[in-house]
N, C-alpha and C positions, 0 to 999 in steps of 0.2 A: 229715475229710480237707481238705487245703488245696490251693488252686490259685493259681498266681502268673502275673500278666500279664507276658508277656515284653517288652512295650513300656515300661510305666511302673513295673513292680515291685509293683503293687497285689496284696495277698494276700486271697484269698476263701476262706472256710471253708464247706464243704458237700459233699454227695455228688457234685455236678456243678458245672462252672464256670458262671458267670452268662452270660446271653445276650450281654451287652456289658459292657465294663469301665465302672464308674461314674466313673472318673477320666479315661481317655483315649478311651473310647467305641469301642474296637476290638471285633471279634467274639469269640465264645467260642473260635474256633480259635486265637487268640493266647495262650490259657492253657495252662499245663502243670502237672501235679501236683507237689507238693512234699511229700517224706516228712518226717514229724514226727521231730525229733531229741530224743528224751526225755532222753537223757543229756548232750547237748551244751549249749552256751551259747545262750540264745535270741538271735535277731538283734536288733541295736540298731535303735532307732527314732528317727526325726527328724521333727519337725513344723514345717511352714511357719508362720511367725508372721503371715503375711498372710491366707492362705485356710484354714489349719488342715489342710492335706493332710498325712497321715502317710506317711513313707517308711521302709522297712526296708532296712538295709544297714550295712556298716561305716562308710560316710560318706554325707553328704547328696548328693543328685543335683546335677549341674551347674546344672540349671534346673528349677524346679518345673513339672511337667506341667499344672498347673491354672491358676495365675496368671502363669506365665512369669517369676517372680522368680528372681534368681541364688541360688547355694548359700548365700550369706551370710544369707539370710532364714530359714534353718533352724536350729533349736536342738534339743538332745537332748530326747526325749520320754519321760516316765514316766507309766504308766497312773494315772489318778486325780489327776494334778497339772496345774495350769495351766502352759502353756509359759512359760518365763522369757525374756522379750525382752531381748536384750543392751542395756545402757544406752547411750544416745547421748552422745557427747561434748558436754558443755555448752558452748555458745558464749557468748561475751561479749555482753551486751546491746548491741544496736546503738544507736549514739549518734543522738539525734534531730538531724535536719538543721536548722540554723537557719532559722527562718522568713524567707522572702524578702519583702522589702518590696515592696508593689505600687507600681510606678512611677506617679508622678503623670501624669495625662493631658496630653498635649501640646496646647497651645492655639495656634491659628493662624487667620488669616483667609483664607489661600490655601494650596493644596496642589499640589505638582507630582509627577506620575507619573515615577518613575525609569526606566521602560521607554521611554516615548515622549515625555516632557516635556509632556504635556498639563497645563494649569493649571486647577485647580478652585477656584472662589470659594465659601467657606462656612466655618463653624466646624469642620466635620468632613469628612474625605475621603469620596468616594463609595464605595459598596460594591464597585462594579466600574468600572474606567476605561472611559468610553464610546468611547475611541479604539482601544485595543489589548486591552481585556478583562482587564487586570491587576487583582488583588485589592487591597483597601484598604490592606493592609500594605505595598504597593509605593509608597505616597505619603509624601512628606516635606514638612515645612513649607516654603513658598516665601517667601524673605526678600527677593527682588528686587522693587522697586517696578515696577508696570506703567507704565513711562514712555511707552509708545507710545499709551496710551489718549487718545483725543480730541485727537490732534495731527496736523496735516496732513490730506491727503485721506483716508488710511486711518482716521485717528481720527474724521473726520467720518462716514465710511461706517459705522463701528462705533457711534458715538453715535446716528445716526439709524436704526440697525437696518435698513439698506437691503437687505441680503441676505434676511432672512426676509420682509420686506414685498414685495420683488420676486418671491420664490419663490411667493407665494400666487397670483400672477396665472396662471401656467401650471397650477398645481395646481387652481385653482378654475375657470378659464375653459375649459380643454380638456374636462373632463367635460360641462359645459353645451353646448359646441360639438358633442360627440358626440350628446347628446340632441336638439339642434336638427336635426342632420343625419338622425337616425333619423326624426324627425317629417316631414322633407322627403321622405324615401323612402317613408313611409307614405301621406302625404296629397298630395304633389306640389305643395304651396304654395311659391311662390318666396320668400316672406318667411322661411320656416324655413331655406332655404339661405343667404340673406343673413345671418341671425342667426348661423348656424354659421360662416360665412366671417369675420364681423367678430370674433367671439370667438376664433377661431383666429389671426387677425391680431394681436389684443392679446397673446395668449400668445407668439407668435413674436417680437414686439418686446420683450417682457420678458425673454426668455431671455439675450441678451447682458449685460443689466444684472445678472441673477441670477448668471450665471457669473463675471463679473469681481469682483462684490461678494463672492461666496463665496471667491474666491481671496485677496482682501484679508483677510477675516475669518479664514480658515484660517491665514494667515501670522502674523497679529498676536494672535489669541486662543488658538491652539492650538500655536504654535511652527512649526518647520520640519519636523516629523515626517512620515514617509511611511508610517506603519503604519496599521492599522485600516481605517476606512471611507473615508478620504480618496482613495486611488487609485480606488476604485469610484465615488465621487461625481464625480471629475474625468472619468472615462470616460462616465458617463451624462449628464453635463452637455454634453460634446462631441456625444454622440448626439442629445440633445434639441435642441441648437443646429443641428445639421445637418438633422434632420428638420423642425424649424420653418421654417428658411430655405428648404428645398426645397419644402415644402408651400405656403408663401406665394408663392414665386417662380413655381411651376407654376400655382397658381390665378390669379395676376395675369396670367400670360401668356395666359390664355384670354380676358381682357377684364374690365374692372371690373363691367360690368353683365351679363356672360354667366352663364348658369346651366348647369352640367354636365348633359348629357342622355344622351350615349352610355354604353354599358356600360363601355368602357374608362376614360372620364373618371370615372365613379362609383367604379369599382374602385380607381383610383390615389388619388383623394381619400380614400376610406374607409380604405385601407391606411395612408397617411401619417398620417391623423388618429388612428387607433387606436394606431399605433406611437408617436406623440408622447405620447398620453395614458398609455400604459404606461411610457414613460421618465420622465415627470413623477411618476407614482405611485411608482416605484422611488426616485427622488430624495427624495420626501417621506418614505419609510420610513427612508432613511439619515439624513436630517436629524433624524428622531425619535430614532434611536439616539444621536446626538451630544447631544441635549437631555435625554433621559430615561434614557440608559444602555441596557445590553443587557437 
């Protein structure tokens, strides 16, 4: 006796239908008996050339229930013979693309970022622009001669490296000033307070030199760009200049030989000193980005 799956058309031979269809996995209730037609023409079979599923019917199914291929993947099936796959149309062999010549590496001594106009000195462009973060493919050879170098006051500032030299004063003396101030608070010795005051005064005096030398370097070494770290450097420079001036002016207003004793005086000096140190540290980090990149 034969049983036919009403979902996918699978034919099962046996006294009872299978518990589930081996093709579409529906239950046995989806099978119905099929009477043998001994005198009639046997149903035509079609086999899927992809998954070998056999379909019975006058025509192949619209879609293979197993591998979901379209009807064109089916061919007539004869028991005992391998399915004949329809030959594919032979396509003309693809022409090999002509080999591209590797462009010769560009040689230059200076490179300019096309995004922010930052100029890099060296035989190769940097991996990342330290100003705007552009990739190295955004650099082009710079052909203009740096005529501004070592001419006038700006050239002298650049030649003497005045900005990085002056920047080391607040970056170096302010942390030492904090340590001396902590020692004063712990031990109460006036010499520690005087040391902290002198170191803070040196840092405050160096801030204007650092600020204006940095403006000159930014204009002549990096162009007139306003991208990247320059706006933030200018902001923190103004903050450090204001904090250093306020701290020095307030401390001097108490008297040259006076030692802060009250809680308010200690709190004000401590707050201004720590804020100045934090601003100097942030400026040092931004300077490192310009020198070493991101």
